[in-house]
All heavy atoms as a GROMACS GRO file, in nm:
protein
  437
    1MET      N    1  -6.163  -0.584  -4.939
    1MET     CA    2  -6.200  -0.654  -5.056
    1MET      C    3  -6.074  -0.667  -5.151
    1MET      O    4  -6.073  -0.762  -5.219
    1MET     CB    5  -6.303  -0.565  -5.134
    1MET     CG    6  -6.374  -0.640  -5.239
    1MET     SD    7  -6.467  -0.771  -5.170
    1MET     CE    8  -6.562  -0.830  -5.308
    2THR      N    9  -5.974  -0.576  -5.128
    2THR     CA   10  -5.856  -0.598  -5.218
    2THR      C   11  -5.773  -0.718  -5.172
    2THR      O   12  -5.685  -0.758  -5.249
    2THR     CB   13  -5.773  -0.476  -5.208
    2THR    OG1   14  -5.735  -0.454  -5.079
    2THR    CG2   15  -5.847  -0.354  -5.261
    3GLU      N   16  -5.803  -0.772  -5.062
    3GLU     CA   17  -5.732  -0.889  -5.012
    3GLU      C   18  -5.762  -1.016  -5.088
    3GLU      O   19  -5.684  -1.106  -5.116
    3GLU     CB   20  -5.751  -0.914  -4.857
    3GLU     CG   21  -5.689  -0.806  -4.772
    3GLU     CD   22  -5.711  -0.838  -4.621
    3GLU    OE1   23  -5.754  -0.944  -4.597
    3GLU    OE2   24  -5.698  -0.744  -4.549
    4VAL      N   25  -5.885  -1.019  -5.131
    4VAL     CA   26  -5.927  -1.143  -5.208
    4VAL      C   27  -5.845  -1.163  -5.342
    4VAL      O   28  -5.789  -1.263  -5.355
    4VAL     CB   29  -6.083  -1.140  -5.234
    4VAL    CG1   30  -6.121  -1.248  -5.321
    4VAL    CG2   31  -6.151  -1.134  -5.104
    5PRO      N   32  -5.832  -1.054  -5.418
    5PRO     CA   33  -5.747  -1.072  -5.544
    5PRO      C   34  -5.599  -1.105  -5.511
    5PRO      O   35  -5.541  -1.181  -5.576
    5PRO     CB   36  -5.761  -0.932  -5.611
    5PRO     CG   37  -5.893  -0.877  -5.564
    5PRO     CD   38  -5.906  -0.930  -5.422
    6ASP      N   39  -5.545  -1.045  -5.401
    6ASP     CA   40  -5.415  -1.074  -5.363
    6ASP      C   41  -5.401  -1.224  -5.326
    6ASP      O   42  -5.305  -1.291  -5.358
    6ASP     CB   43  -5.367  -0.985  -5.247
    6ASP     CG   44  -5.350  -0.844  -5.286
    6ASP    OD1   45  -5.338  -0.816  -5.415
    6ASP    OD2   46  -5.355  -0.763  -5.204
    7ASP      N   47  -5.497  -1.270  -5.246
    7ASP     CA   48  -5.496  -1.412  -5.198
    7ASP      C   49  -5.513  -1.506  -5.328
    7ASP      O   50  -5.444  -1.612  -5.340
    7ASP     CB   51  -5.608  -1.446  -5.107
    7ASP     CG   52  -5.589  -1.377  -4.975
    7ASP    OD1   53  -5.473  -1.339  -4.936
    7ASP    OD2   54  -5.684  -1.364  -4.891
    8LEU      N   55  -5.598  -1.465  -5.418
    8LEU     CA   56  -5.619  -1.544  -5.541
    8LEU      C   57  -5.493  -1.548  -5.622
    8LEU      O   58  -5.449  -1.653  -5.676
    8LEU     CB   59  -5.729  -1.498  -5.623
    8LEU     CG   60  -5.875  -1.515  -5.559
    8LEU    CD1   61  -5.979  -1.453  -5.647
    8LEU    CD2   62  -5.897  -1.671  -5.552
    9GLU      N   63  -5.423  -1.437  -5.638
    9GLU     CA   64  -5.307  -1.431  -5.712
    9GLU      C   65  -5.186  -1.518  -5.647
    9GLU      O   66  -5.124  -1.593  -5.717
    9GLU     CB   67  -5.248  -1.284  -5.728
    9GLU     CG   68  -5.132  -1.262  -5.810
    9GLU     CD   69  -5.155  -1.285  -5.947
    9GLU    OE1   70  -5.273  -1.275  -5.991
    9GLU    OE2   71  -5.063  -1.340  -6.024
   10LYS      N   72  -5.188  -1.514  -5.516
   10LYS     CA   73  -5.081  -1.600  -5.447
   10LYS      C   74  -5.115  -1.747  -5.471
   10LYS      O   75  -5.031  -1.822  -5.496
   10LYS     CB   76  -5.090  -1.573  -5.291
   10LYS     CG   77  -5.024  -1.436  -5.258
   10LYS     CD   78  -5.040  -1.413  -5.110
   10LYS     CE   79  -4.988  -1.282  -5.059
   10LYS     NZ   80  -5.007  -1.243  -4.921
   11LEU      N   81  -5.248  -1.786  -5.468
   11LEU     CA   82  -5.281  -1.922  -5.489
   11LEU      C   83  -5.252  -1.963  -5.626
   11LEU      O   84  -5.193  -2.068  -5.651
   11LEU     CB   85  -5.432  -1.934  -5.463
   11LEU     CG   86  -5.496  -2.070  -5.475
   11LEU    CD1   87  -5.424  -2.174  -5.379
   11LEU    CD2   88  -5.646  -2.069  -5.458
   12VAL      N   89  -5.278  -1.876  -5.727
   12VAL     CA   90  -5.243  -1.905  -5.880
   12VAL      C   91  -5.095  -1.929  -5.887
   12VAL      O   92  -5.050  -2.024  -5.944
   12VAL     CB   93  -5.300  -1.798  -5.964
   12VAL    CG1   94  -5.243  -1.817  -6.096
   12VAL    CG2   95  -5.453  -1.801  -5.962
   13LEU      N   96  -5.019  -1.831  -5.819
   13LEU     CA   97  -4.872  -1.855  -5.833
   13LEU      C   98  -4.822  -1.986  -5.764
   13LEU      O   99  -4.731  -2.054  -5.826
   13LEU     CB  100  -4.805  -1.737  -5.762
   13LEU     CG  101  -4.815  -1.602  -5.830
   13LEU    CD1  102  -4.764  -1.492  -5.756
   13LEU    CD2  103  -4.742  -1.601  -5.974
   14GLU      N  104  -4.879  -2.016  -5.653
   14GLU     CA  105  -4.844  -2.147  -5.596
   14GLU      C  106  -4.881  -2.264  -5.669
   14GLU      O  107  -4.802  -2.362  -5.685
   14GLU     CB  108  -4.913  -2.153  -5.455
   14GLU     CG  109  -4.853  -2.064  -5.347
   14GLU     CD  110  -4.919  -2.064  -5.226
   14GLU    OE1  111  -4.998  -2.162  -5.190
   14GLU    OE2  112  -4.907  -1.971  -5.143
   15VAL      N  113  -4.996  -2.261  -5.733
   15VAL     CA  114  -5.043  -2.371  -5.816
   15VAL      C  115  -4.955  -2.384  -5.946
   15VAL      O  116  -4.912  -2.493  -5.982
   15VAL     CB  117  -5.186  -2.352  -5.862
   15VAL    CG1  118  -5.224  -2.450  -5.978
   15VAL    CG2  119  -5.286  -2.368  -5.737
   16ARG      N  120  -4.923  -2.269  -6.008
   16ARG     CA  121  -4.828  -2.274  -6.117
   16ARG      C  122  -4.690  -2.330  -6.080
   16ARG      O  123  -4.625  -2.409  -6.155
   16ARG     CB  124  -4.812  -2.135  -6.184
   16ARG     CG  125  -4.938  -2.088  -6.252
   16ARG     CD  126  -4.919  -1.957  -6.315
   16ARG     NE  127  -5.038  -1.911  -6.392
   16ARG     CZ  128  -5.054  -1.790  -6.417
   16ARG    NH1  129  -4.975  -1.689  -6.381
   16ARG    NH2  130  -5.173  -1.765  -6.481
   17LYS      N  131  -4.634  -2.289  -5.961
   17LYS     CA  132  -4.516  -2.343  -5.918
   17LYS      C  133  -4.518  -2.495  -5.896
   17LYS      O  134  -4.435  -2.574  -5.936
   17LYS     CB  135  -4.464  -2.281  -5.790
   17LYS     CG  136  -4.325  -2.321  -5.745
   17LYS     CD  137  -4.287  -2.258  -5.619
   17LYS     CE  138  -4.154  -2.288  -5.570
   17LYS     NZ  139  -4.099  -2.425  -5.590
   18THR      N  140  -4.622  -2.541  -5.830
   18THR     CA  141  -4.644  -2.686  -5.808
   18THR      C  142  -4.652  -2.760  -5.944
   18THR      O  143  -4.589  -2.865  -5.960
   18THR     CB  144  -4.778  -2.713  -5.727
   18THR    OG1  145  -4.761  -2.636  -5.608
   18THR    CG2  146  -4.792  -2.857  -5.703
   19ILE      N  147  -4.726  -2.713  -6.036
   19ILE     CA  148  -4.734  -2.768  -6.174
   19ILE      C  149  -4.597  -2.778  -6.235
   19ILE      O  150  -4.563  -2.879  -6.296
   19ILE     CB  151  -4.835  -2.698  -6.258
   19ILE    CG1  152  -4.977  -2.713  -6.200
   19ILE    CG2  153  -4.822  -2.742  -6.404
   19ILE    CD1  154  -5.081  -2.637  -6.274
   20SER      N  155  -4.528  -2.670  -6.232
   20SER     CA  156  -4.386  -2.672  -6.285
   20SER      C  157  -4.289  -2.764  -6.222
   20SER      O  158  -4.217  -2.842  -6.289
   20SER     CB  159  -4.326  -2.530  -6.268
   20SER     OG  160  -4.200  -2.524  -6.324
   21ASP      N  161  -4.297  -2.777  -6.088
   21ASP     CA  162  -4.225  -2.872  -6.018
   21ASP      C  163  -4.254  -3.020  -6.046
   21ASP      O  164  -4.170  -3.105  -6.062
   21ASP     CB  165  -4.241  -2.854  -5.861
   21ASP     CG  166  -4.180  -2.728  -5.813
   21ASP    OD1  167  -4.099  -2.664  -5.893
   21ASP    OD2  168  -4.206  -2.686  -5.699
   22ASN      N  169  -4.385  -3.042  -6.056
   22ASN     CA  170  -4.433  -3.175  -6.102
   22ASN      C  171  -4.391  -3.210  -6.239
   22ASN      O  172  -4.348  -3.329  -6.260
   22ASN     CB  173  -4.587  -3.185  -6.086
   22ASN     CG  174  -4.632  -3.189  -5.946
   22ASN    OD1  175  -4.547  -3.220  -5.850
   22ASN    ND2  176  -4.763  -3.162  -5.918
   23LYS      N  177  -4.392  -3.111  -6.325
   23LYS     CA  178  -4.345  -3.144  -6.462
   23LYS      C  179  -4.203  -3.172  -6.468
   23LYS      O  180  -4.151  -3.278  -6.539
   23LYS     CB  181  -4.371  -3.016  -6.556
   23LYS     CG  182  -4.332  -3.034  -6.692
   23LYS     CD  183  -4.357  -2.907  -6.773
   23LYS     CE  184  -4.312  -2.927  -6.917
   23LYS     NZ  185  -4.304  -2.808  -7.002
   24GLN      N  186  -4.123  -3.099  -6.406
   24GLN     CA  187  -3.976  -3.132  -6.388
   24GLN      C  188  -3.950  -3.267  -6.326
   24GLN      O  189  -3.863  -3.341  -6.382
   24GLN     CB  190  -3.912  -3.020  -6.314
   24GLN     CG  191  -3.901  -2.895  -6.379
   24GLN     CD  192  -3.839  -2.780  -6.294
   24GLN    OE1  193  -3.815  -2.806  -6.183
   24GLN    NE2  194  -3.810  -2.665  -6.360
   25PHE      N  195  -4.024  -3.300  -6.228
   25PHE     CA  196  -4.000  -3.435  -6.162
   25PHE      C  197  -4.036  -3.546  -6.259
   25PHE      O  198  -3.967  -3.639  -6.267
   25PHE     CB  199  -4.095  -3.439  -6.038
   25PHE     CG  200  -4.095  -3.575  -5.970
   25PHE    CD1  201  -3.992  -3.616  -5.896
   25PHE    CD2  202  -4.202  -3.660  -5.978
   25PHE    CE1  203  -3.985  -3.742  -5.828
   25PHE    CE2  204  -4.205  -3.783  -5.928
   25PHE     CZ  205  -4.096  -3.814  -5.839
   26LEU      N  206  -4.153  -3.533  -6.339
   26LEU     CA  207  -4.188  -3.631  -6.427
   26LEU      C  208  -4.092  -3.653  -6.533
   26LEU      O  209  -4.062  -3.755  -6.589
   26LEU     CB  210  -4.329  -3.601  -6.475
   26LEU     CG  211  -4.443  -3.622  -6.377
   26LEU    CD1  212  -4.575  -3.573  -6.433
   26LEU    CD2  213  -4.448  -3.760  -6.335
   27GLU      N  214  -4.037  -3.535  -6.591
   27GLU     CA  215  -3.948  -3.542  -6.691
   27GLU      C  216  -3.816  -3.613  -6.646
   27GLU      O  217  -3.750  -3.692  -6.723
   27GLU     CB  218  -3.904  -3.398  -6.748
   27GLU     CG  219  -4.020  -3.337  -6.822
   27GLU     CD  220  -3.994  -3.188  -6.860
   27GLU    OE1  221  -3.903  -3.128  -6.801
   27GLU    OE2  222  -4.074  -3.138  -6.938
   28LYS      N  223  -3.775  -3.585  -6.527
   28LYS     CA  224  -3.657  -3.658  -6.475
   28LYS      C  225  -3.683  -3.805  -6.455
   28LYS      O  226  -3.591  -3.890  -6.490
   28LYS     CB  227  -3.626  -3.599  -6.335
   28LYS     CG  228  -3.495  -3.659  -6.274
   28LYS     CD  229  -3.480  -3.593  -6.129
   28LYS     CE  230  -3.361  -3.659  -6.070
   28LYS     NZ  231  -3.342  -3.621  -5.931
   29LEU      N  232  -3.806  -3.843  -6.424
   29LEU     CA  233  -3.837  -3.984  -6.406
   29LEU      C  234  -3.831  -4.056  -6.546
   29LEU      O  235  -3.785  -4.166  -6.564
   29LEU     CB  236  -3.973  -4.011  -6.346
   29LEU     CG  237  -3.990  -3.986  -6.199
   29LEU    CD1  238  -4.130  -4.002  -6.155
   29LEU    CD2  239  -3.902  -4.082  -6.123
   30VAL      N  240  -3.885  -3.988  -6.648
   30VAL     CA  241  -3.887  -4.042  -6.780
   30VAL      C  242  -3.746  -4.051  -6.831
   30VAL      O  243  -3.710  -4.154  -6.891
   30VAL     CB  244  -3.968  -3.950  -6.876
   30VAL    CG1  245  -3.949  -3.987  -7.022
   30VAL    CG2  246  -4.112  -3.956  -6.842
   31ASP      N  247  -3.655  -3.958  -6.805
   31ASP     CA  248  -3.510  -3.967  -6.845
   31ASP      C  249  -3.452  -4.088  -6.778
   31ASP      O  250  -3.379  -4.157  -6.848
   31ASP     CB  251  -3.446  -3.830  -6.816
   31ASP     CG  252  -3.488  -3.719  -6.906
   31ASP    OD1  253  -3.560  -3.746  -7.012
   31ASP    OD2  254  -3.466  -3.605  -6.873
   32GLU      N  255  -3.476  -4.108  -6.656
   32GLU     CA  256  -3.411  -4.212  -6.584
   32GLU      C  257  -3.460  -4.350  -6.632
   32GLU      O  258  -3.383  -4.440  -6.648
   32GLU     CB  259  -3.436  -4.201  -6.432
   32GLU     CG  260  -3.355  -4.094  -6.366
   32GLU     CD  261  -3.398  -4.068  -6.229
   32GLU    OE1  262  -3.485  -4.146  -6.162
   32GLU    OE2  263  -3.350  -3.976  -6.148
   33ALA      N  264  -3.584  -4.346  -6.667
   33ALA     CA  265  -3.647  -4.484  -6.716
   33ALA      C  266  -3.589  -4.509  -6.852
   33ALA      O  267  -3.555  -4.627  -6.887
   33ALA     CB  268  -3.793  -4.470  -6.723
   34ASP      N  269  -3.566  -4.409  -6.934
   34ASP     CA  270  -3.506  -4.431  -7.070
   34ASP      C  271  -3.371  -4.481  -7.052
   34ASP      O  272  -3.318  -4.564  -7.127
   34ASP     CB  273  -3.507  -4.298  -7.145
   34ASP     CG  274  -3.645  -4.260  -7.201
   34ASP    OD1  275  -3.735  -4.349  -7.199
   34ASP    OD2  276  -3.658  -4.146  -7.243
   35GLU      N  277  -3.286  -4.420  -6.954
   35GLU     CA  278  -3.151  -4.474  -6.926
   35GLU      C  279  -3.146  -4.619  -6.892
   35GLU      O  280  -3.064  -4.696  -6.941
   35GLU     CB  281  -3.087  -4.383  -6.817
   35GLU     CG  282  -3.042  -4.246  -6.869
   35GLU     CD  283  -2.996  -4.159  -6.753
   35GLU    OE1  284  -2.969  -4.214  -6.645
   35GLU    OE2  285  -2.980  -4.037  -6.782
   36VAL      N  286  -3.237  -4.657  -6.798
   36VAL     CA  287  -3.244  -4.792  -6.759
   36VAL      C  288  -3.282  -4.887  -6.874
   36VAL      O  289  -3.222  -4.997  -6.883
   36VAL     CB  290  -3.349  -4.805  -6.638
   36VAL    CG1  291  -3.380  -4.954  -6.611
   36VAL    CG2  292  -3.298  -4.739  -6.513
   37ASP      N  293  -3.379  -4.845  -6.958
   37ASP     CA  294  -3.417  -4.926  -7.071
   37ASP      C  295  -3.299  -4.945  -7.165
   37ASP      O  296  -3.275  -5.057  -7.212
   37ASP     CB  297  -3.536  -4.866  -7.139
   37ASP     CG  298  -3.663  -4.874  -7.070
   37ASP    OD1  299  -3.675  -4.959  -6.976
   37ASP    OD2  300  -3.758  -4.804  -7.105
   38SER      N  301  -3.222  -4.846  -7.192
   38SER     CA  302  -3.105  -4.854  -7.285
   38SER      C  303  -2.998  -4.937  -7.220
   38SER      O  304  -2.941  -5.018  -7.300
   38SER     CB  305  -3.053  -4.714  -7.318
   38SER     OG  306  -3.004  -4.653  -7.211
   39GLU      N  307  -2.984  -4.945  -7.095
   39GLU     CA  308  -2.887  -5.028  -7.036
   39GLU      C  309  -2.935  -5.172  -7.036
   39GLU      O  310  -2.850  -5.257  -7.068
   39GLU     CB  311  -2.866  -4.988  -6.883
   39GLU     CG  312  -2.786  -4.861  -6.865
   39GLU     CD  313  -2.786  -4.807  -6.708
   39GLU    OE1  314  -2.832  -4.890  -6.636
   39GLU    OE2  315  -2.743  -4.708  -6.691
   40ASP      N  316  -3.063  -5.196  -7.018
   40ASP     CA  317  -3.115  -5.328  -7.026
   40ASP      C  318  -3.100  -5.389  -7.169
   40ASP      O  319  -3.057  -5.506  -7.183
   40ASP     CB  320  -3.260  -5.337  -6.991
   40ASP     CG  321  -3.278  -5.316  -6.835
   40ASP    OD1  322  -3.176  -5.324  -6.768
   40ASP    OD2  323  -3.392  -5.288  -6.795
   41GLU      N  324  -3.123  -5.303  -7.263
   41GLU     CA  325  -3.111  -5.349  -7.408
   41GLU      C  326  -2.968  -5.381  -7.442
   41GLU      O  327  -2.935  -5.479  -7.511
   41GLU     CB  328  -3.162  -5.235  -7.506
   41GLU     CG  329  -3.319  -5.217  -7.498
   41GLU     CD  330  -3.361  -5.097  -7.578
   41GLU    OE1  331  -3.275  -5.045  -7.649
   41GLU    OE2  332  -3.475  -5.073  -7.578
   42ALA      N  333  -2.873  -5.304  -7.386
   42ALA     CA  334  -2.734  -5.336  -7.410
   42ALA      C  335  -2.691  -5.465  -7.347
   42ALA      O  336  -2.621  -5.544  -7.405
   42ALA     CB  337  -2.650  -5.219  -7.355
   43GLU      N  338  -2.740  -5.490  -7.224
   43GLU     CA  339  -2.700  -5.623  -7.164
   43GLU      C  340  -2.779  -5.734  -7.240
   43GLU      O  341  -2.708  -5.838  -7.258
   43GLU     CB  342  -2.757  -5.615  -7.016
   43GLU     CG  343  -2.681  -5.531  -6.926
   43GLU     CD  344  -2.735  -5.526  -6.790
   43GLU    OE1  345  -2.834  -5.599  -6.756
   43GLU    OE2  346  -2.686  -5.434  -6.711
   44GLU      N  347  -2.890  -5.724  -7.287
   44GLU     CA  348  -2.959  -5.819  -7.363
   44GLU      C  349  -2.891  -5.853  -7.490
   44GLU      O  350  -2.872  -5.964  -7.534
   44GLU     CB  351  -3.102  -5.783  -7.391
   44GLU     CG  352  -3.202  -5.787  -7.273
   44GLU     CD  353  -3.340  -5.728  -7.310
   44GLU    OE1  354  -3.372  -5.709  -7.431
   44GLU    OE2  355  -3.410  -5.715  -7.214
   45THR      N  356  -2.844  -5.747  -7.563
   45THR     CA  357  -2.766  -5.769  -7.684
   45THR      C  358  -2.635  -5.855  -7.647
   45THR      O  359  -2.596  -5.940  -7.726
   45THR     CB  360  -2.727  -5.633  -7.741
   45THR    OG1  361  -2.856  -5.555  -7.769
   45THR    CG2  362  -2.654  -5.648  -7.877
   46ALA      N  363  -2.565  -5.816  -7.542
   46ALA     CA  364  -2.443  -5.881  -7.511
   46ALA      C  365  -2.468  -6.035  -7.473
   46ALA      O  366  -2.399  -6.120  -7.528
   46ALA     CB  367  -2.386  -5.817  -7.387
   47VAL      N  368  -2.587  -6.060  -7.413
   47VAL     CA  369  -2.618  -6.203  -7.383
   47VAL      C  370  -2.651  -6.277  -7.506
   47VAL      O  371  -2.613  -6.382  -7.523
   47VAL     CB  372  -2.733  -6.204  -7.276
   47VAL    CG1  373  -2.787  -6.346  -7.265
   47VAL    CG2  374  -2.701  -6.151  -7.143
   48GLU      N  375  -2.722  -6.214  -7.593
   48GLU     CA  376  -2.764  -6.277  -7.725
   48GLU      C  377  -2.627  -6.301  -7.806
   48GLU      O  378  -2.628  -6.404  -7.866
   48GLU     CB  379  -2.863  -6.187  -7.803
   48GLU     CG  380  -2.992  -6.173  -7.741
   48GLU     CD  381  -3.089  -6.078  -7.813
   48GLU    OE1  382  -3.045  -6.022  -7.912
   48GLU    OE2  383  -3.198  -6.061  -7.767
   49GLU      N  384  -2.543  -6.212  -7.804
   49GLU     CA  385  -2.411  -6.230  -7.881
   49GLU      C  386  -2.343  -6.344  -7.820
   49GLU      O  387  -2.277  -6.433  -7.888
   49GLU     CB  388  -2.335  -6.109  -7.881
   49GLU     CG  389  -2.388  -5.995  -7.964
   49GLU     CD  390  -2.321  -5.864  -7.953
   49GLU    OE1  391  -2.221  -5.861  -7.871
   49GLU    OE2  392  -2.348  -5.766  -8.017
   50ASP      N  393  -2.333  -6.355  -7.692
   50ASP     CA  394  -2.269  -6.465  -7.628
   50ASP      C  395  -2.327  -6.594  -7.670
   50ASP      O  396  -2.260  -6.705  -7.690
   50ASP     CB  397  -2.261  -6.456  -7.468
   50ASP     CG  398  -2.171  -6.335  -7.434
   50ASP    OD1  399  -2.095  -6.296  -7.514
   50ASP    OD2  400  -2.188  -6.291  -7.314
   51PHE      N  401  -2.466  -6.604  -7.666
   51PHE     CA  402  -2.540  -6.722  -7.698
   51PHE      C  403  -2.500  -6.765  -7.839
   51PHE      O  404  -2.485  -6.888  -7.870
   51PHE     CB  405  -2.682  -6.700  -7.676
   51PHE     CG  406  -2.771  -6.823  -7.706
   51PHE    CD1  407  -2.770  -6.922  -7.614
   51PHE    CD2  408  -2.843  -6.824  -7.819
   51PHE    CE1  409  -2.855  -7.044  -7.644
   51PHE    CE2  410  -2.922  -6.935  -7.850
   51PHE     CZ  411  -2.920  -7.044  -7.758
   52GLU      N  412  -2.497  -6.664  -7.930
   52GLU     CA  413  -2.471  -6.700  -8.064
   52GLU      C  414  -2.332  -6.754  -8.083
   52GLU      O  415  -2.312  -6.852  -8.177
   52GLU     CB  416  -2.497  -6.587  -8.161
   52GLU     CG  417  -2.640  -6.528  -8.167
   52GLU     CD  418  -2.653  -6.410  -8.239
   52GLU    OE1  419  -2.552  -6.355  -8.286
   52GLU    OE2  420  -2.763  -6.353  -8.251
   53GLU      N  421  -2.235  -6.718  -8.012
   53GLU     CA  422  -2.100  -6.767  -8.023
   53GLU      C  423  -2.093  -6.912  -7.988
   53GLU      O  424  -2.005  -6.989  -8.034
   53GLU     CB  425  -2.001  -6.683  -7.943
   53GLU     CG  426  -1.986  -6.541  -8.000
   53GLU     CD  427  -1.907  -6.456  -7.903
   53GLU    OE1  428  -1.842  -6.501  -7.807
   53GLU    OE2  429  -1.891  -6.333  -7.946
   54LEU      N  430  -2.174  -6.954  -7.884
   54LEU     CA  431  -2.164  -7.097  -7.844
   54LEU      C  432  -2.230  -7.184  -7.952
   54LEU      O  433  -2.184  -7.288  -7.992
   54LEU     CB  434  -2.250  -7.108  -7.717
   54LEU     CG  435  -2.211  -7.038  -7.590
   54LEU    CD1  436  -2.308  -7.065  -7.476
   54LEU    CD2  437  -2.070  -7.085  -7.548
   0.00000   0.00000   0.00000
């Protein structure tokens, strides 16, 4: 009977690790998306400035 709590504890630890890994993965994706957005905005600004000069 003591095996059941041990198995449950192992399962809980695995679930927590998976949640933590997923959170880190999502944060990394958000950071990368923000970087891409800021690069796009910089390029758009440069194009707009070139257009205004003509």
